[in-house]
C-alpha positions, 0 to 999 in steps of 0.5 A: 081815583074812585077805586083807590078810595074804595080800596082805602075804605075796605082796608080800614074796615078790615083792619078795624074789624080784625082788631076787634076779633083780636081783642075779643079772642084776648078776653076769651083766652084770659077767661079760659085760663081761670077754668080747666077741662078737669074742673069736675076733678078740681071741684072734688066730684071726680077722681082717678083710682089706683088703676087710672080709671075715673070714679065718682066721689062721695062728694058727688053722691052727696050733692045729688042726694041733697039736690034730689031731697031739696026738690022733693024727689025720693030716689036711690042713687047708685054709683058704679065706678064712673057712672051715677044712676038715680032710681026714683021711688015714687014714679012722678019723674019715672027714672028707672034703672038699667036693670028695670024695664026699658020702656022708659029708659034710664037716667044716668051720667057716665064719665069717660074722662074728666071732661068726656061723658055719656048722658042717658036721658029717660023718655020723659026727660028726653021729651022735656029737653026736646021741648026746651023745658027745664034743661038747666034745672034737669042737668043741675041735678046730675052734674054738680059743677055749675059751669059744666052743667050750663055748657052742656045744657046749652048744647042740649038746647041746640040739639033738641031736634036731634034728641026728639028725632032719636027718642023712640020711647026709651030715651036717648044716650048722648056722647060728648065732651066739654072744654073751656079752651079757647072758650066754653063749649060742649060738643056731642059726638053722637045721639042715639036711642037707648 
């Protein structure tokens, strides 16, 4: 008799908990239908050229220039196809180009597809991210779509230890992908030193 009561209680608990999971997944699925994995293209920041390569648009460049200016950072913005690099004129933030000395690394974003990326963080920015300082603010300068920058910032926060471990004074390169289905998530394939 006791075993039957315990079994009945377990069945009720499991069925109730399963229904909560179904309802939770239903809500996430409904939300994910609003946003697509190519939101950077839909927002006008990325597009494909005639050969099918990902390229950064003028809207993206203007966003970064305006954001840097708004934050009081004097920097040049260099675009080469699918890569956008910032080179600071005054070295408060010390962003260097790939052709400069590699002692501090480079800060840039390279888009491999509409949702696949490589983020290069210079030494100073790598240290800030590893310490958990201003991750979202830093990414919002280089990734204009708020949903994308928040998803990637969350993954950077979780990966802070790996960023600190791999930063050998030159910053890090982070290869990753983001998705909105079935729920918002960024995954890093690898993190290595520049």
